KOLBA-730425 format. One line per field, with one value per residue (C-alpha): residue number from 1; residue in three letters; x, y, z. Coordinates in nm, 3 decimals, padded with zeros to 5 digits. Example, Ala and Ser with C-alpha at 12.3 -4.5 7.8 and 13.67 -1.06 7.14 Angstrom:
<rs>
k: (1, 2)
r: (ALA, SER)
u: (01.230, 01.367)
v: (-00.450, -00.106)
w: (00.780, 00.714)
</rs>
This chain:
<rs>
k: (1, 2, 3, 4, 5, 6, 7, 8, 9, 10, 11, 12, 13, 14, 15, 16, 17, 18, 19, 20, 21, 22, 23, 24, 25, 26, 27, 28, 29, 30, 31, 32, 33, 34, 35, 36, 37, 38, 39, 40, 41, 42, 43, 44, 45, 46, 47, 48, 49, 50, 51, 52, 53, 54, 55, 56, 57, 58, 59, 60, 61, 62, 63, 64, 65, 66, 67, 68, 69, 70, 71, 72, 73, 74, 75, 76, 77, 78, 79, 80, 81, 82, 83, 84, 85, 86, 87, 88, 89, 90, 91, 92, 93, 94, 95, 96, 97, 98, 99, 100, 101, 102, 103, 104, 105, 106, 107, 108, 109, 110, 111, 112, 113, 114, 115, 116, 117, 118, 119, 120, 121, 122, 123, 124, 125, 126, 127, 128, 129, 130, 131, 132, 133, 134, 135, 136, 137, 138, 139, 140, 141, 142, 143, 144, 145, 146, 147, 148, 149, 150, 151, 152, 153, 154, 155, 156, 157, 158, 159, 160, 161, 162, 163, 164, 165, 166, 167, 168, 169, 170, 171, 172, 173, 174, 175, 176, 177, 178, 179, 180, 181, 182, 183, 184, 185, 186, 187, 188, 189, 190, 191, 192, 193, 194, 195, 196, 197, 198, 199, 200, 201, 202, 203, 204, 205, 206, 207, 208, 209, 210, 211, 212, 213, 214, 215, 216, 217, 218, 219, 220, 221, 222, 223, 224, 225, 226, 227, 228, 229, 230, 231, 232, 233, 234, 235, 236, 237, 238, 239, 240, 241, 242, 243, 244, 245, 246, 247, 248, 249, 250, 251, 252, 253, 254, 255, 256, 257, 258, 259, 260, 261, 262, 263, 264, 265, 266, 267, 268, 269, 270, 271, 272, 273, 274, 275, 276, 277, 278, 279, 280, 281, 282, 283, 284, 285, 286, 287, 288, 289, 290, 291, 292, 293, 294, 295, 296, 297, 298, 299)
r: (MET, THR, ASN, SER, ASN, THR, MET, ARG, GLY, SER, ALA, ILE, GLY, ILE, ALA, GLY, GLY, LEU, LEU, LEU, SER, LEU, ASP, ALA, LEU, LEU, ILE, ARG, LEU, MET, HIS, ILE, ASP, ASP, ALA, TRP, VAL, ILE, VAL, ILE, LEU, ARG, GLY, LEU, LEU, MET, TRP, LEU, ALA, PHE, VAL, LEU, VAL, TYR, ALA, LEU, VAL, PRO, ARG, TRP, ARG, ALA, VAL, ILE, GLY, LYS, PRO, TRP, PRO, THR, ARG, SER, ASN, LEU, ALA, ALA, THR, VAL, PHE, PHE, ALA, ILE, ALA, SER, VAL, THR, PHE, VAL, SER, ALA, LEU, ALA, HIS, GLY, ALA, VAL, ALA, THR, VAL, LEU, VAL, ILE, ILE, SER, SER, THR, PRO, PHE, VAL, SER, ALA, LEU, LEU, ALA, ARG, LEU, LEU, PHE, ALA, GLU, ARG, LEU, ASP, ARG, ALA, VAL, LEU, MET, ALA, ALA, ALA, ILE, ALA, LEU, CYS, GLY, VAL, ALA, VAL, THR, ILE, SER, GLY, ALA, PRO, SER, GLY, GLY, SER, MET, TYR, ALA, ASN, TYR, PHE, ALA, MET, ALA, THR, SER, VAL, ALA, MET, ALA, MET, ALA, PHE, LEU, CYS, SER, ALA, ARG, VAL, GLU, GLY, GLY, THR, VAL, GLY, LEU, PRO, SER, LEU, GLY, GLY, VAL, VAL, ALA, ALA, LEU, LEU, VAL, ALA, GLY, LEU, GLN, LEU, THR, PRO, LEU, ASP, ASN, ILE, PRO, ALA, LEU, LEU, ALA, PRO, THR, HIS, GLY, VAL, TRP, THR, LEU, ILE, GLU, GLY, ALA, LEU, VAL, MET, PRO, LEU, ALA, LEU, GLY, LEU, LEU, ALA, LEU, SER, THR, ARG, TYR, VAL, ALA, ALA, SER, ASN, THR, GLY, LEU, PHE, LEU, LEU, LEU, GLU, THR, ALA, LEU, ALA, PRO, LEU, TRP, ILE, TRP, SER, ARG, PHE, GLY, GLU, GLN, PRO, GLY, ALA, GLN, VAL, MET, LEU, GLY, GLY, ALA, ILE, ILE, ILE, VAL, ALA, VAL, LEU, PHE, HIS, SER, VAL, TYR, ALA, SER, ARG, ARG, PRO, ASP, LEU, PRO, ALA, VAL, ALA, THR, THR)
u: (00.008, 00.150, 00.182, -00.056, -00.330, -00.289, -00.316, -00.624, -00.785, -00.704, -00.852, -01.159, -01.216, -01.140, -01.410, -01.648, -01.587, -01.626, -01.950, -02.068, -01.998, -02.307, -02.525, -02.613, -02.664, -02.923, -03.110, -03.161, -03.319, -03.518, -03.731, -03.813, -03.819, -03.848, -03.515, -03.693, -03.868, -03.522, -03.372, -03.662, -03.670, -03.299, -03.275, -03.535, -03.401, -03.055, -03.152, -03.407, -03.105, -02.876, -03.133, -03.161, -02.783, -02.768, -03.040, -02.936, -02.565, -02.467, -02.096, -02.101, -02.213, -01.856, -01.785, -02.123, -02.250, -02.560, -02.874, -02.972, -02.810, -02.559, -02.345, -02.063, -02.224, -02.427, -02.195, -02.110, -02.503, -02.603, -02.337, -02.410, -02.785, -02.721, -02.483, -02.795, -03.012, -02.796, -02.657, -02.992, -03.087, -02.790, -02.861, -03.214, -03.092, -02.823, -02.615, -02.480, -02.141, -02.105, -02.219, -01.965, -01.683, -01.760, -01.818, -01.489, -01.307, -01.397, -01.035, -00.892, -01.175, -01.117, -00.746, -00.793, -01.084, -00.875, -00.578, -00.802, -01.008, -00.791, -00.458, -00.372, -00.075, -00.165, -00.036, 00.125, 00.070, -00.288, -00.333, -00.141, -00.327, -00.653, -00.543, -00.444, -00.802, -00.963, -00.829, -00.968, -01.301, -01.271, -01.168, -01.464, -01.749, -01.580, -01.820, -02.111, -02.350, -02.286, -02.524, -02.768, -02.844, -02.581, -02.786, -02.691, -02.331, -02.406, -02.543, -02.274, -02.013, -02.226, -02.224, -01.841, -01.837, -02.072, -01.913, -01.575, -01.714, -01.897, -01.540, -01.372, -01.619, -01.655, -01.297, -01.340, -01.667, -01.625, -01.727, -01.841, -01.866, -01.999, -02.377, -02.314, -02.424, -02.751, -02.861, -02.771, -02.974, -03.287, -03.242, -03.267, -03.556, -03.765, -03.651, -03.764, -04.086, -04.154, -04.116, -04.344, -04.085, -04.263, -04.610, -04.587, -04.926, -04.723, -04.442, -04.604, -04.667, -04.277, -04.198, -04.393, -04.196, -04.132, -03.895, -03.868, -03.613, -03.355, -03.482, -03.413, -03.063, -02.972, -03.127, -03.090, -02.754, -02.541, -02.566, -02.537, -02.246, -02.057, -02.100, -02.012, -01.733, -01.591, -01.695, -01.485, -01.200, -01.129, -01.017, -00.718, -00.651, -00.715, -01.036, -00.877, -00.780, -01.141, -01.247, -01.040, -01.225, -01.552, -01.417, -01.419, -01.794, -01.742, -01.476, -01.661, -02.052, -02.051, -01.898, -02.179, -02.454, -02.256, -02.303, -02.648, -02.799, -02.546, -02.489, -02.125, -01.911, -01.710, -01.337, -01.338, -01.500, -01.273, -00.969, -01.093, -01.195, -00.860, -00.702, -00.901, -00.850, -00.466, -00.451, -00.651, -00.451, -00.113, -00.186, -00.297, 00.032, 00.257, 00.071, 00.102, 00.475, 00.505, 00.528, 00.473, 00.144, -00.092, -00.248, -00.611, -00.809, -00.895, -01.084)
v: (00.005, 00.345, 00.631, 00.831, 00.568, 00.565, 00.932, 00.929, 00.648, 00.834, 01.154, 00.997, 00.817, 01.145, 01.300, 01.024, 01.021, 01.403, 01.390, 01.096, 01.309, 01.497, 01.203, 01.269, 01.653, 01.557, 01.284, 01.538, 01.805, 01.506, 01.511, 01.147, 00.903, 00.574, 00.461, 00.210, 00.452, 00.635, 00.322, 00.278, 00.661, 00.654, 00.356, 00.429, 00.773, 00.635, 00.406, 00.653, 00.905, 00.579, 00.522, 00.883, 00.934, 00.608, 00.679, 01.039, 01.031, 00.745, 00.834, 00.770, 00.442, 00.288, 00.444, 00.395, 00.048, -00.098, -00.017, -00.355, -00.698, -00.881, -01.163, -00.967, -00.684, -00.935, -01.004, -00.621, -00.533, -00.781, -00.702, -00.306, -00.382, -00.619, -00.319, -00.109, -00.304, -00.424, -00.094, 00.050, -00.272, -00.192, 00.170, 00.047, -00.222, -00.033, 00.284, 00.482, 00.512, 00.125, 00.071, 00.315, 00.179, -00.167, -00.029, 00.155, -00.187, -00.197, -00.127, -00.429, -00.660, -00.540, -00.618, -00.957, -01.075, -00.955, -01.188, -01.489, -01.483, -01.308, -01.375, -00.993, -00.931, -00.740, -00.382, -00.286, 00.088, 00.041, -00.123, 00.105, 00.392, 00.217, 00.136, 00.513, 00.606, 00.339, 00.516, 00.840, 00.681, 00.549, 00.914, 01.052, 00.837, 00.786, 01.065, 00.904, 00.667, 00.278, 00.001, -00.194, -00.535, -00.783, -00.789, -00.443, -00.563, -00.841, -00.621, -00.398, -00.633, -00.769, -00.436, -00.422, -00.743, -00.668, -00.311, -00.508, -00.747, -00.486, -00.287, -00.605, -00.728, -00.370, -00.396, -00.676, -00.615, -00.591, -00.228, 00.068, 00.070, 00.394, 00.283, -00.025, 00.129, 00.247, -00.074, -00.231, 00.059, -00.044, -00.405, -00.298, -00.066, -00.352, -00.582, -00.372, -00.284, -00.661, -00.761, -00.476, -00.377, -00.028, 00.131, 00.250, 00.434, 00.783, 00.786, 01.025, 01.278, 01.274, 01.401, 01.721, 02.026, 02.127, 01.883, 01.654, 01.868, 01.750, 01.381, 01.431, 01.577, 01.302, 01.014, 01.147, 01.303, 01.305, 00.953, 00.800, 01.013, 00.965, 00.591, 00.598, 00.768, 00.527, 00.230, 00.392, 00.407, 00.051, 00.069, 00.229, 00.151, -00.149, -00.203, -00.174, 00.180, 00.253, 00.158, 00.421, 00.682, 00.601, 00.705, 01.072, 01.058, 00.968, 01.274, 01.563, 01.474, 01.623, 01.961, 01.978, 01.932, 02.210, 02.445, 02.418, 02.321, 02.481, 02.176, 02.228, 01.905, 01.842, 01.846, 01.456, 01.471, 01.741, 01.573, 01.224, 01.377, 01.537, 01.210, 01.001, 01.304, 01.302, 00.912, 00.910, 01.210, 01.074, 00.737, 00.878, 01.100, 00.793, 00.552, 00.792, 00.773, 00.391, 00.177, -00.129, -00.130, -00.434, -00.462, -00.434, -00.549, -00.300, -00.525)
w: (-00.004, -00.091, 00.128, -00.108, -00.067, 00.292, 00.304, 00.107, 00.315, 00.632, 00.500, 00.380, 00.698, 00.931, 00.696, 00.759, 01.145, 01.153, 00.989, 01.207, 01.505, 01.423, 01.469, 01.832, 01.756, 01.495, 01.696, 01.968, 01.705, 01.556, 01.897, 01.839, 02.148, 02.022, 01.900, 01.688, 01.462, 01.431, 01.276, 01.031, 00.937, 00.878, 00.725, 00.454, 00.411, 00.366, 00.108, -00.089, -00.099, -00.219, -00.516, -00.608, -00.656, -00.846, -01.079, -01.141, -01.122, -01.331, -01.313, -00.943, -00.970, -00.965, -00.620, -00.445, -00.575, -00.640, -00.431, -00.411, -00.254, -00.472, -00.412, -00.360, -00.120, 00.072, 00.349, 00.431, 00.380, 00.662, 00.886, 00.863, 00.924, 01.238, 01.356, 01.328, 01.516, 01.776, 01.855, 01.937, 02.144, 02.326, 02.387, 02.505, 02.774, 02.919, 03.002, 02.707, 02.901, 02.906, 02.554, 02.423, 02.598, 02.453, 02.107, 02.129, 02.094, 01.732, 01.614, 01.820, 01.697, 01.344, 01.355, 01.550, 01.276, 01.010, 01.123, 01.215, 00.911, 00.620, 00.729, 00.775, 01.015, 01.333, 01.284, 01.627, 01.539, 01.481, 01.801, 02.013, 01.860, 01.941, 02.310, 02.354, 02.198, 02.433, 02.727, 02.605, 02.586, 02.954, 03.050, 02.864, 03.012, 03.370, 03.521, 03.362, 03.528, 03.463, 03.493, 03.287, 03.218, 03.057, 02.755, 02.678, 02.709, 02.462, 02.213, 02.243, 02.187, 01.888, 01.727, 01.762, 01.591, 01.318, 01.247, 01.208, 00.982, 00.792, 00.737, 00.665, 00.434, 00.245, 00.171, -00.031, -00.214, -00.621, -00.701, -00.504, -00.116, -00.046, -00.047, 00.148, 00.485, 00.309, 00.191, 00.541, 00.685, 00.483, 00.560, 00.920, 00.861, 00.702, 00.984, 01.265, 01.068, 01.005, 01.354, 01.463, 01.722, 01.729, 01.618, 01.262, 01.297, 01.428, 01.170, 00.914, 01.187, 01.283, 00.941, 00.980, 00.894, 01.259, 01.309, 00.981, 00.825, 01.099, 01.017, 00.645, 00.708, 00.927, 00.713, 00.384, 00.377, 00.700, 00.804, 00.428, 00.368, 00.682, 00.704, 00.332, 00.358, 00.627, 00.413, 00.143, 00.332, 00.361, 00.004, 00.117, 00.487, 00.718, 00.850, 01.199, 01.089, 01.009, 01.331, 01.476, 01.281, 01.460, 01.771, 01.662, 01.732, 02.116, 02.096, 01.918, 01.966, 02.310, 02.162, 01.901, 02.182, 02.388, 02.091, 02.024, 02.356, 02.580, 02.776, 02.863, 02.872, 03.159, 03.211, 03.160, 02.861, 02.689, 02.804, 02.697, 02.341, 02.299, 02.365, 02.117, 01.846, 01.892, 01.903, 01.545, 01.415, 01.539, 01.370, 01.040, 00.992, 01.118, 00.865, 00.585, 00.636, 00.624, 00.313, 00.483, 00.599, 00.557, 00.221, 00.180, -00.107, -00.380, -00.625)
</rs>
């Protein structure tokens, strides 16, 4: 893998992580209390945006991929769908702080699964950066309440594994990868709706102009682009690197909440976020100077 590819992948991944950090703010602005409704609306809007771009901008099809399941993209689609469902399940059963700590293990899980399933060598630099970032996450949530059931821990771990596998499979998809999270999102939406995990009668009212614009921005713009960029970054860097970019949400989301709602984060949150950002940026710069990083499939 060349340095230019690594720099490109890091830039794409960081951009995706920065956009993803807006997720919590937009969810607050949506004023939707039922998390399953968010899964349905977000998944449907992500996929509709994907289909619209696929239909109107043919030259982007090679990058975004097909908006329907194929033999090549099926595995990545399924894992993105699983992650969407298990993440909401984790939050529904436990404390956000505990869930974040477990999900922050995604870079480690990605590295280990890449080694076990695809014989990629473990990159000690990634593991070191992930360990530092994990410390930052621990500092960030150290003042938050703990608790929750063991089910929350299981669902959070399932989310970590599913995201790791989604990124690993994305790197091996033939064709475009940007649309994979959107395809997984609509699968999750259909699953939640099919299992009747939440009443569907009040969903149209939630799209009223008062708060519907934030739902539209979240589902049709921010989430498909953020997760799509993260999926695209796997073309240029290892999936464990992509897992690091996910942690930018933990670092930056409290700042966006502060800017909009005046909820000032504590010193622990600021310090932990700074540690995460430094770890991600340091590794990105360090990796761009190394010619011997693990190869990633780019077919």
